[in-house]
DSSP file (Angstrom, degrees, kcal/mol; ACC not computed):
  #  RESIDUE AA STRUCTURE BP1 BP2  ACC     N-H-->O    O-->H-N    N-H-->O    O-->H-N    TCO  KAPPA ALPHA  PHI   PSI    X-CA   Y-CA   Z-CA
    1    1 A K     >        0   0    0      0, 0.0     4,-2.6     0, 0.0     5,-0.2   0.000 360.0 360.0 360.0 146.7  -18.7  -40.6    7.5
    2    2 A A  H  >  +     0   0    0      1,-0.2     4,-2.5     2,-0.2     5,-0.2   0.892 360.0  50.8 -60.7 -40.3  -19.5  -44.0    6.1
    3    3 A R  H  > S+     0   0    0      2,-0.2     4,-2.3     1,-0.2    -1,-0.2   0.894 110.6  50.3 -64.4 -38.4  -23.0  -44.0    7.5
    4    4 A D  H  > S+     0   0    0      2,-0.2     4,-3.2     1,-0.2    -2,-0.2   0.937 110.7  48.6 -63.0 -49.1  -23.6  -40.5    5.9
    5    5 A M  H  X S+     0   0    0     -4,-2.6     4,-2.8     2,-0.2    -2,-0.2   0.896 110.8  51.0 -59.7 -41.9  -22.3  -41.8    2.5
    6    6 A R  H  X S+     0   0    0     -4,-2.5     4,-2.7     2,-0.2    -1,-0.2   0.931 113.4  45.2 -60.1 -46.5  -24.6  -44.9    2.8
    7    7 A Q  H  X S+     0   0    0     -4,-2.3     4,-2.8     1,-0.2     5,-0.3   0.943 113.7  49.1 -64.4 -45.0  -27.6  -42.7    3.5
    8    8 A F  H  X S+     0   0    0     -4,-3.2     4,-2.5     1,-0.2     5,-0.2   0.928 112.8  48.5 -58.7 -46.8  -26.6  -40.3    0.7
    9    9 A S  H  X S+     0   0    0     -4,-2.8     4,-2.6     1,-0.2    -1,-0.2   0.906 111.7  50.0 -59.2 -43.7  -26.2  -43.3   -1.7
   10   10 A H  H  X S+     0   0    0     -4,-2.7     4,-2.8     1,-0.2    -2,-0.2   0.919 111.6  45.9 -65.3 -42.9  -29.6  -44.7   -0.7
   11   11 A I  H  X S+     0   0    0     -4,-2.8     4,-2.2     2,-0.2    -1,-0.2   0.883 112.5  50.8 -70.6 -36.5  -31.4  -41.4   -1.1
   12   12 A V  H  X>S+     0   0    0     -4,-2.5     5,-1.7    -5,-0.3     4,-1.2   0.949 114.9  44.2 -63.9 -45.7  -29.8  -40.8   -4.5
   13   13 A S  H ><5S+     0   0    0     -4,-2.6     3,-0.8    -5,-0.2    -2,-0.2   0.964 113.1  51.1 -61.7 -51.0  -30.7  -44.3   -5.6
   14   14 A L  H 3<5S+     0   0    0     -4,-2.8    -1,-0.2     1,-0.3    -2,-0.2   0.895 117.8  37.9 -52.5 -47.0  -34.3  -44.0   -4.2
   15   15 A L  H 3<5S-     0   0    0     -4,-2.2    -1,-0.3    -5,-0.2    -2,-0.2   0.560 104.6-129.2 -88.5 -10.0  -35.0  -40.7   -5.9
   16   16 A G  T <<5 +     0   0    0     -4,-1.2    -3,-0.2    -3,-0.8     3,-0.1   0.930  66.4 129.0  61.5  48.7  -33.1  -41.7   -9.1
   17   17 A I    >>< +     0   0    0     -5,-1.7     3,-1.9    -6,-0.2     4,-0.5   0.291  23.7 111.5-117.2  12.0  -31.0  -38.5   -9.2
   18   18 A G  G >4 S+     0   0    0     -6,-0.5     3,-1.2     1,-0.3     4,-0.3   0.889  80.7  52.4 -51.4 -42.3  -27.5  -39.8   -9.6
   19   19 A H  G 34 S+     0   0    0      1,-0.2    -1,-0.3     2,-0.1     3,-0.3   0.626 106.5  55.2 -76.6  -9.3  -27.3  -38.3  -13.1
   20   20 A L  G X4 S+     0   0    0     -3,-1.9     3,-1.1     1,-0.2    -1,-0.2   0.498  77.2  92.9 -95.9  -2.1  -28.3  -34.9  -11.8
   21   21 A L  T << S+     0   0    0     -3,-1.2    -1,-0.2    -4,-0.5    -2,-0.1   0.775  89.7  43.7 -65.9 -26.3  -25.7  -34.4   -9.2
   22   22 A E  T 3  S+     0   0    0     -3,-0.3    -1,-0.3    -4,-0.3     2,-0.2   0.435  96.6  99.5 -97.9  -2.8  -23.3  -32.5  -11.6
   23   23 A R  S <  S-     0   0    0     -3,-1.1     5,-0.1     1,-0.1    -3,-0.0  -0.585  74.1-121.0 -87.8 151.1  -26.1  -30.3  -13.1
   24   24 A R    >   -     0   0    0     -2,-0.2     3,-1.4     1,-0.1    -2,-0.1  -0.526  26.4-115.9 -82.1 153.2  -26.8  -26.8  -12.2
   25   25 A P  G >  S+     0   0    0      0, 0.0     3,-1.9     0, 0.0    -1,-0.1   0.839 113.8  66.1 -57.8 -35.3  -30.5  -26.1  -10.9
   26   26 A L  G 3  S+     0   0    0      1,-0.3    -3,-0.0     0, 0.0     0, 0.0   0.803 101.6  47.8 -52.2 -33.4  -31.0  -23.9  -13.9
   27   27 A H  G <  S+     0   0    0     -3,-1.4     2,-0.3     2,-0.0    -1,-0.3   0.210  93.1  97.3-100.2  14.9  -30.7  -26.9  -16.2
   28   28 A L  S <  S-     0   0    0     -3,-1.9     2,-0.1    -5,-0.1    -8,-0.0  -0.763  70.1-126.0-101.9 146.4  -33.2  -29.2  -14.2
   29   29 A T     >  -     0   0    0     -2,-0.3     4,-2.7     1,-0.1     5,-0.2  -0.340  36.0 -95.4 -78.1 172.5  -36.8  -29.7  -15.1
   30   30 A G  H  > S+     0   0    0      1,-0.2     4,-2.0    27,-0.2    28,-0.1   0.905 126.8  46.0 -54.2 -46.5  -39.6  -29.1  -12.5
   31   31 A G  H  > S+     0   0    0      2,-0.2     4,-2.1     1,-0.2    -1,-0.2   0.910 112.1  51.5 -66.2 -42.2  -39.8  -32.8  -11.5
   32   32 A E  H  > S+     0   0    0      1,-0.2     4,-2.4     2,-0.2     5,-0.2   0.928 110.2  49.0 -63.8 -43.9  -36.0  -33.0  -11.3
   33   33 A K  H  X S+     0   0    0     -4,-2.7     4,-2.5     1,-0.2    -1,-0.2   0.906 111.4  51.1 -60.9 -41.0  -35.9  -29.9   -9.0
   34   34 A Q  H  X S+     0   0    0     -4,-2.0     4,-2.6     1,-0.2    -1,-0.2   0.894 110.6  47.1 -64.4 -41.7  -38.6  -31.5   -6.8
   35   35 A R  H  X S+     0   0    0     -4,-2.1     4,-2.1     2,-0.2    -1,-0.2   0.858 112.4  48.4 -70.6 -38.8  -36.7  -34.7   -6.5
   36   36 A V  H  X S+     0   0    0     -4,-2.4     4,-2.6     2,-0.2    -2,-0.2   0.914 110.8  52.5 -69.1 -40.1  -33.4  -33.0   -5.6
   37   37 A A  H  X S+     0   0    0     -4,-2.5     4,-2.7    -5,-0.2    -2,-0.2   0.942 108.7  50.2 -58.5 -46.8  -35.3  -30.9   -3.0
   38   38 A I  H  X S+     0   0    0     -4,-2.6     4,-2.4     1,-0.2    -1,-0.2   0.914 109.3  51.8 -60.7 -40.9  -36.7  -34.1   -1.5
   39   39 A G  H  X S+     0   0    0     -4,-2.1     4,-1.6     2,-0.2    -2,-0.2   0.930 108.9  50.0 -58.3 -47.3  -33.2  -35.5   -1.4
   40   40 A R  H  X S+     0   0    0     -4,-2.6     4,-0.6     1,-0.2     3,-0.3   0.920 112.3  47.9 -59.8 -42.7  -31.9  -32.5    0.4
   41   41 A A  H >< S+     0   0    0     -4,-2.7     3,-1.2     1,-0.2    -1,-0.2   0.917 110.1  51.6 -65.2 -42.0  -34.7  -32.7    2.9
   42   42 A L  H >< S+     0   0    0     -4,-2.4     3,-1.7     1,-0.3    -1,-0.2   0.772  98.2  65.9 -64.2 -27.0  -34.1  -36.4    3.5
   43   43 A L  H 3< S+     0   0    0     -4,-1.6    -1,-0.3     1,-0.3    -2,-0.2   0.722  94.3  59.8 -68.8 -23.2  -30.4  -35.9    4.2
   44   44 A S  T << S-     0   0    0     -3,-1.2    -1,-0.3    -4,-0.6    -2,-0.2   0.400 109.4-127.4 -86.5   6.3  -31.4  -33.9    7.3
   45   45 A D    <   -     0   0    0     -3,-1.7    -3,-0.1     1,-0.1    -2,-0.1   0.929  33.8-161.6  53.8  56.8  -33.2  -37.1    8.6
   46   46 A P        -     0   0    0      0, 0.0    32,-0.2     0, 0.0     3,-0.1  -0.295  25.7-141.5 -74.3 151.9  -36.5  -35.5    9.3
   47   47 A E  S    S+     0   0    0      1,-0.3    31,-0.5    30,-0.1     2,-0.4   0.862  95.6  18.5 -76.2 -37.4  -39.1  -37.1   11.6
   48   48 A V  E    S-a   78   0A   0     29,-0.1     2,-0.6    31,-0.0    -1,-0.3  -0.991  71.8-145.6-135.4 141.4  -41.8  -35.8    9.2
   49   49 A L  E     -a   79   0A   0     29,-3.1    31,-2.3    -2,-0.4     2,-0.6  -0.938  17.0-155.5-109.6 114.6  -41.5  -34.6    5.5
   50   50 A L  E     -a   80   0A   0     -2,-0.6     2,-0.5    29,-0.2    31,-0.2  -0.808  12.6-174.4 -91.4 125.0  -43.9  -31.8    4.8
   51   51 A M  E     -a   81   0A   0     29,-2.8    31,-3.4    -2,-0.6     2,-0.8  -0.970  12.4-159.6-124.7 122.6  -44.8  -31.5    1.1
   52   52 A D  E    S-a   82   0A   0     -2,-0.5    31,-0.2     1,-0.2     4,-0.1  -0.834  75.1 -37.9-104.3  99.0  -46.9  -28.7   -0.2
   53   53 A E    >   -     0   0    0     29,-3.4     3,-1.6    -2,-0.8    -1,-0.2   0.973  69.2-173.3  46.7  67.4  -48.3  -29.7   -3.6
   54   54 A P  T 3  S+     0   0    0      0, 0.0    -1,-0.1     0, 0.0   -20,-0.1   0.606  78.0  57.4 -64.2  -9.2  -45.3  -31.6   -4.8
   55   55 A M  T >  S+     0   0    0      2,-0.0     3,-2.0     3,-0.0    -2,-0.1   0.494  74.4 131.4 -99.7  -4.1  -46.8  -32.1   -8.2
   56   56 A A  T <  S+     0   0    0     -3,-1.6     3,-0.1     1,-0.3    -4,-0.0  -0.247  78.7   5.4 -54.3 126.0  -47.3  -28.4   -9.0
   57   57 A G  T 3  S+     0   0    0      1,-0.3     2,-0.3   -26,-0.0    -1,-0.3   0.542  98.7 129.6  77.2  11.0  -46.0  -27.4  -12.4
   58   58 A M    <   -     0   0    0     -3,-2.0    -1,-0.3   -28,-0.1    -3,-0.0  -0.722  54.0-125.2 -99.7 147.4  -45.1  -30.8  -13.5
   59   59 A G     >  -     0   0    0     -2,-0.3     4,-2.6    -3,-0.1     5,-0.2  -0.211  37.9 -90.8 -71.3 173.2  -46.0  -32.5  -16.7
   60   60 A K  H  > S+     0   0    0      2,-0.2     4,-2.4     1,-0.2     5,-0.2   0.905 125.6  47.4 -49.6 -50.4  -47.8  -35.9  -17.0
   61   61 A D  H  > S+     0   0    0      1,-0.2     4,-2.2     2,-0.2    -1,-0.2   0.928 116.3  43.7 -65.7 -45.1  -44.7  -37.9  -17.2
   62   62 A E  H  > S+     0   0    0      1,-0.2     4,-2.7     2,-0.2    -1,-0.2   0.878 111.9  53.1 -68.4 -36.2  -43.1  -36.2  -14.2
   63   63 A S  H  X S+     0   0    0     -4,-2.6     4,-2.1     2,-0.2    -2,-0.2   0.920 110.1  48.9 -65.0 -40.2  -46.3  -36.2  -12.2
   64   64 A E  H  X S+     0   0    0     -4,-2.4     4,-2.2     2,-0.2    -2,-0.2   0.914 111.4  49.7 -64.1 -41.5  -46.5  -40.1  -12.8
   65   65 A R  H  X S+     0   0    0     -4,-2.2     4,-2.7     1,-0.2    -2,-0.2   0.927 111.3  48.7 -62.1 -45.6  -42.9  -40.5  -11.7
   66   66 A M  H  X S+     0   0    0     -4,-2.7     4,-2.5     2,-0.2    -1,-0.2   0.838 108.5  54.1 -70.2 -30.7  -43.5  -38.4   -8.5
   67   67 A T  H  X S+     0   0    0     -4,-2.1     4,-1.9     2,-0.2    -1,-0.2   0.940 111.5  44.4 -60.9 -47.7  -46.6  -40.5   -7.7
   68   68 A R  H  X S+     0   0    0     -4,-2.2     4,-2.0     1,-0.2    -2,-0.2   0.938 114.4  51.4 -63.6 -43.2  -44.5  -43.7   -7.9
   69   69 A L  H  X S+     0   0    0     -4,-2.7     4,-3.5     1,-0.2     5,-0.2   0.938 110.7  46.2 -53.9 -51.9  -41.7  -42.0   -5.9
   70   70 A L  H  X S+     0   0    0     -4,-2.5     4,-2.2     1,-0.2    -1,-0.2   0.828 109.2  55.6 -67.3 -28.5  -44.1  -40.8   -3.1
   71   71 A A  H  < S+     0   0    0     -4,-1.9     4,-0.3    -5,-0.2    -1,-0.2   0.939 115.8  38.7 -66.4 -43.7  -45.7  -44.3   -2.9
   72   72 A Q  H >< S+     0   0    0     -4,-2.0     3,-1.7     1,-0.2     4,-0.4   0.933 115.6  51.8 -69.9 -49.9  -42.2  -45.8   -2.3
   73   73 A L  H >X S+     0   0    0     -4,-3.5     4,-2.3     1,-0.3     3,-2.2   0.870  98.0  65.3 -59.0 -38.6  -41.0  -43.0   -0.1
   74   74 A K  T 3< S+     0   0    0     -4,-2.2    -1,-0.3     1,-0.3    -2,-0.2   0.711  94.0  63.0 -64.5 -15.3  -44.1  -43.2    2.3
   75   75 A R  T <4 S+     0   0    0     -3,-1.7    -1,-0.3    -4,-0.3    -2,-0.2   0.755 115.5  29.6 -77.0 -22.4  -42.8  -46.7    3.2
   76   76 A E  T <4 S+     0   0    0     -3,-2.2     2,-0.3    -4,-0.4    -2,-0.2   0.709 124.4  37.7-104.8 -26.9  -39.7  -45.2    4.7
   77   77 A E  S  < S-     0   0    0     -4,-2.3     2,-0.6   -28,-0.0    -1,-0.1  -0.848  74.0-115.8-127.2 153.9  -40.8  -41.8    5.8
   78   78 A T  E     -a   48   0A   0    -31,-0.5   -29,-3.1    -2,-0.3     2,-0.5  -0.833  37.6-165.6 -87.6 128.1  -43.8  -40.0    7.4
   79   79 A I  E     -a   49   0A   0     -2,-0.6     2,-0.6   -31,-0.2   -29,-0.2  -0.973  19.0-162.6-123.0 129.9  -45.1  -37.6    5.0
   80   80 A L  E     -a   50   0A   0    -31,-2.3   -29,-2.8    -2,-0.5     2,-0.5  -0.946  23.3-165.0-102.8 110.2  -47.5  -34.7    5.7
   81   81 A L  E     -a   51   0A   0     -2,-0.6     2,-0.6   -31,-0.2   -29,-0.2  -0.846  17.0-162.7-110.5 128.3  -48.9  -33.8    2.2
   82   82 A V  E     +a   52   0A   0    -31,-3.4   -29,-3.4    -2,-0.5     2,-0.3  -0.940  34.1 152.5-107.0 120.2  -50.8  -30.6    1.5
   83   83 A E        -     0   0    0     -2,-0.6    -2,-0.0   -31,-0.2   -31,-0.0  -0.994  42.7-162.7-155.4 139.6  -52.6  -31.2   -1.9
   84   84 A H  S    S+     0   0    0     -2,-0.3     2,-1.3     1,-0.1     3,-0.1   0.621  72.3  92.2 -96.5 -18.2  -55.7  -30.0   -3.7
   85   85 A D     >  -     0   0    0      1,-0.2     4,-2.4     2,-0.1     3,-0.3  -0.653  55.4-173.3 -79.8  96.6  -55.9  -32.9   -6.2
   86   86 A M  H  > S+     0   0    0     -2,-1.3     4,-2.5     1,-0.2     5,-0.2   0.792  80.3  60.5 -68.8 -29.5  -58.1  -35.3   -4.4
   87   87 A G  H  > S+     0   0    0      2,-0.2     4,-1.5     1,-0.2    -1,-0.2   0.938 108.9  44.2 -57.2 -48.3  -57.7  -38.0   -7.0
   88   88 A F  H  > S+     0   0    0     -3,-0.3     4,-2.0     1,-0.2     5,-0.2   0.921 113.0  52.2 -61.9 -45.7  -53.9  -38.0   -6.2
   89   89 A V  H  X S+     0   0    0     -4,-2.4     4,-2.6     1,-0.2    -2,-0.2   0.896 107.2  50.7 -57.2 -42.0  -54.6  -37.9   -2.5
   90   90 A M  H  < S+     0   0    0     -4,-2.5    -1,-0.2     1,-0.2    -2,-0.2   0.804 113.2  47.6 -69.9 -30.1  -56.9  -40.9   -2.6
   91   91 A D  H  < S+     0   0    0     -4,-1.5    -1,-0.2    -3,-0.2    -2,-0.2   0.865 123.5  29.0 -75.6 -34.3  -54.3  -42.9   -4.5
   92   92 A I  H  < S+     0   0    0     -4,-2.0    -2,-0.2    -5,-0.1    -3,-0.2   0.807  97.9  91.0-101.0 -33.2  -51.3  -42.0   -2.3
   93   93 A A     <  -     0   0    0     -4,-2.6     3,-0.1    -5,-0.2   -22,-0.0  -0.316  42.9-169.5 -83.2 148.1  -52.6  -41.4    1.3
   94   94 A D  S    S+     0   0    0      1,-0.4     2,-0.4    15,-0.1    -1,-0.1   0.745  88.4  17.3 -88.5 -38.3  -53.0  -43.8    4.2
   95   95 A R  S    S-     0   0    0     14,-0.2     2,-0.4    15,-0.1    -1,-0.4  -0.995  72.8-159.3-141.2 141.3  -55.0  -41.2    6.2
   96   96 A I  E     -B  108   0B   0     12,-3.7    12,-2.3    -2,-0.4     2,-0.4  -0.984   9.3-171.1-132.1 135.3  -56.7  -38.0    5.0
   97   97 A V  E     -B  107   0B   0     -2,-0.4     2,-0.6    10,-0.2    10,-0.2  -0.994  16.5-152.6-116.8 127.2  -57.8  -34.8    6.8
   98   98 A V  E     -B  106   0B   0      8,-2.7     7,-2.8    -2,-0.4     8,-1.2  -0.883  11.6-169.2-102.6 126.1  -59.9  -32.4    4.8
   99   99 A L  E     -B  104   0B   0     -2,-0.6     2,-0.4     5,-0.2     5,-0.2  -0.891  10.2-171.4-112.1 143.1  -59.8  -28.8    5.7
  100  100 A E  E >  S-B  103   0B   0      3,-2.2     3,-2.0    -2,-0.4    -2,-0.0  -0.977  82.8 -19.7-132.8 117.2  -62.1  -26.0    4.4
  101  101 A F  T 3  S-     0   0    0     -2,-0.4     3,-0.1     1,-0.3    -1,-0.1   0.836 130.0 -51.2  51.9  39.4  -61.0  -22.5    5.3
  102  102 A G  T 3  S+     0   0    0      1,-0.2     2,-0.5     0, 0.0    -1,-0.3   0.416 115.3 114.1  80.2   0.1  -58.8  -24.0    8.2
  103  103 A T  E <  S-B  100   0B   0     -3,-2.0    -3,-2.2     2,-0.0     2,-0.3  -0.896  70.5-121.0-106.5 129.5  -61.6  -26.0    9.6
  104  104 A K  E     +B   99   0B   0     -2,-0.5    -5,-0.2    -5,-0.2     3,-0.1  -0.520  36.2 166.5 -68.8 125.5  -61.5  -29.8    9.6
  105  105 A I  E     +     0   0B   0     -7,-2.8     2,-0.3    -2,-0.3    -6,-0.2   0.505  64.0  12.2-114.3 -13.8  -64.6  -31.1    7.7
  106  106 A A  E     +B   98   0B   0     -8,-1.2    -8,-2.7     2,-0.0     2,-0.3  -0.985  55.8 178.7-161.7 151.2  -63.6  -34.8    7.2
  107  107 A E  E     +B   97   0B   0     -2,-0.3     2,-0.3   -10,-0.2   -10,-0.2  -0.963  33.0  80.3-157.5 138.3  -61.0  -37.2    8.5
  108  108 A G  E    S-B   96   0B   0    -12,-2.3   -12,-3.7    -2,-0.3    -2,-0.0  -0.975  73.4 -41.9 160.6-166.8  -60.4  -41.0    7.8
  109  109 A T        -     0   0    0     -2,-0.3   -14,-0.2   -14,-0.2   -15,-0.1  -0.396  59.6-103.0 -79.3 164.2  -58.9  -43.5    5.3
  110  110 A P              0   0    0      0, 0.0    -1,-0.1     0, 0.0   -15,-0.1   0.847 360.0 360.0 -55.2 -34.5  -59.3  -43.1    1.6
  111  111 A K              0   0    0    -21,-0.0   -21,-0.0     0, 0.0    -2,-0.0   0.547 360.0 360.0 -73.6 360.0  -61.9  -45.8    1.7
């Protein structure tokens, strides 16, 4: 469908993965695999995107690219992010809930 192709094209452009579409997963870096996985999730048009430590296993360059991507993506999608790197959380989040052993110990904005 035309709408589906527009959505697909938008996601490919947003994630910068056009050059990866013909490559096999075995030949992708950790960051490339993460971006492709995010694209697959976005194609299902989710109400909320749950991300569990999306930067795990990435090098510095890939982490910086993912940070920029998430900053852009959160303008279009609701993201629930599970992350242990509080510096990253403070940079990217609009609202934070801190859990300790499953109990909420803090909640608020990064400020």
